N, C-alpha and C positions, 0 to 999 in steps of 0.2 A: 625369306620370302615364302618358302613352303609352309613354315609355321603360321604365318599370317593368313595364308590361303586356307589352311586347314581350319583355323579358328573361324574365319569368315564362312566357310562351308557349313560349320556346325550351328551357326546362328540362324534360328528360325523364329518367326513370330507368327502366332496363329497356327493354323494347320497347313496353310499353303504359302506362307511368306518366306522369302529368302533374299539374299543380297548379291548383286552382281557388281564386281569390281572392274573398272575400266581404267586403263593407263592414260597418262596425259596425251598420248598420241591417238587414243581412240581404240585401242586393242583390248578385247575382253580378256582379263587376267583370271577371273574367277566367276564361275557360273554353276552353282551346286546342282540345279535341276536340269541344266542343259549343257552337258559336257561337250557336245559337238561345237559349241560356240567358243571354246577356249582358243585363245590366240587368233581369233578372227576379228575383223574390224566391226565396230559397233553397228555400222550401217547394214551389215549382212544379216542381222537378226530381225529386221523388219519393223522396228519400233519407230524409227526416224533417224535423222542424222545426228552425229556426235555434237555438232555445233548447236543444234536445237536442244539437245540434252543439257549442254553446259549453260544455255540460256535459262533453263528451268531450275538452276541451282537453288536449293532451299524451298522448292515448290513441290506440290503434289499434282499429278495429272493422271488421266486415264489413257491406256493403250492396249493393243492386242499383243500377247506373247503366245505363240503357238495356238492361235485361234481362240485363246482364252482372254476374256476381258479382264484387265488387271488394273490395279491402282498402283502408281509408281511415285516414289518420293526420291528426289535427287539431292545429293550432298557432294560437293567438291572440296577436298582438303586443300587449304591454303598453303600448307607446308610441302606436301608431296605432289600435289596436282592431280592425284587420283580422284576419280569420280565414282561414287558409290550409289547404286540404284537399288532401293528397297522395293521389292515387288510382292504383291499379294493379290489373290483372286478377288475380283470385285464382288462376286457373290458372297464370299466370306465376310467382307466388310459390310455389305448390305444386310447379311444375316444378323450380324452383331447390332447394327442400327435398328433392325426390326424388333429385336428383343428389347432393346433400349426404348424404342417407341412404345412397345406394350407396357413396359414398366412406367413410363411417363404418363400414359393414359390411366393406368391404375392409380398412380399418385394423384392425378388430376381429379379422378372420381372420388377418391378418399378425401381429398381436401374439400371438394364441393359438398360432399355429404356432411363432413364435420362443420363446414361453414353454415349450411342450412340448419343443422341442429343447434349450433351456437346462436344464430340469429333468431331461431324460434324461441329458445330459452330466454334470451334477452327481450324479445318482443313481448313474451308472456309476462316477464317480470315488470315491464313498463305498462303494457296495454291493460292487463287485468285490473290493476289498481285504478287506472284512469277511468275505465268503463264503470267500475263499481262506484267511484266518486261522482261520476257524471250522473249515474242513476240516483244517487242520494241527493245531489243538488237539484235535480228535476223534481223529486218528491218534496224537498224543502221549499222550492219555489212555489209549490201549490199549498204551502202551509200544512203539509201532511207529515208532521213530526211524530205523531202518536203511533201510527201503524208501522213505521219504518224502524227496523231494528238495526242498530249501528254496531253490532258485534264485529262484523267484518271490517268496518272502518276503523274500529279500535285496534284491530290487528295491524293495520297499516301505520298506526301512530308510532309503533316501535322502531320503524326504520328511521334512520337519521337524515334522510334526504328530503327533497321538496314534497314528495308524496306524503311523507310522515307529517310534515308541517301542515299541509292542506287538510289531511285527515284529522289532525288534532284540532284545527280551527273549526272544521265542520262538526265534530263531536261537541266542542265547547258551544258553538252556535245552537245546536240542537238542545243541549242541556239548558242553556240560557233561555231559549224560547219556551221550553217546557216549564221552567221555573216561573217565567213571566206569565204564562197561561194559567198556571196553578194559582199564582198570587192574584190574578185578575178574577178568577172564579171565587176565590176566598173573599176578595173585596166586594164583588158583586153581591154575594150573599149577605154581607154585612150591611150594605146600603138598602137592601130590600126589606 
């Protein structure tokens, strides 16, 4: 029993965490931070009744230990009947959660910035060709094939997507119209 108590006393988690062992009858067997509680009834430490403690088996709840707000987790052994209460200062738990919250905020900001950059790149990849093609179509709708240079449109024809197909069609249409216009001029001089 002394060996078990010694091992339990050495178990710490975090800076303020420790384990209290309570016998099946509700007597405190081990309390590394509060030696005055040894062999005293659980009710005497002011956290609550032993029956309430047993009802919280497997649960975590908050309580005051020596005027310190603490987070308590309860486990009752099915073989020995002993109840183990893991206690840690609430401020330590919240301090850890605050640093985790800060990390989550940084991750959220990083993800948001990466998403904005990604969306901007994709939007430019789609929007710029569409705006250029729209400008070319408007010029062509006014039969302005001569002054519009289609070098930029030819650049879009290299992509293997729908933008490339539309660009190639517009280049072909412009070339066909210029060829038709040239042949009409040639034919009109021939008739005169």
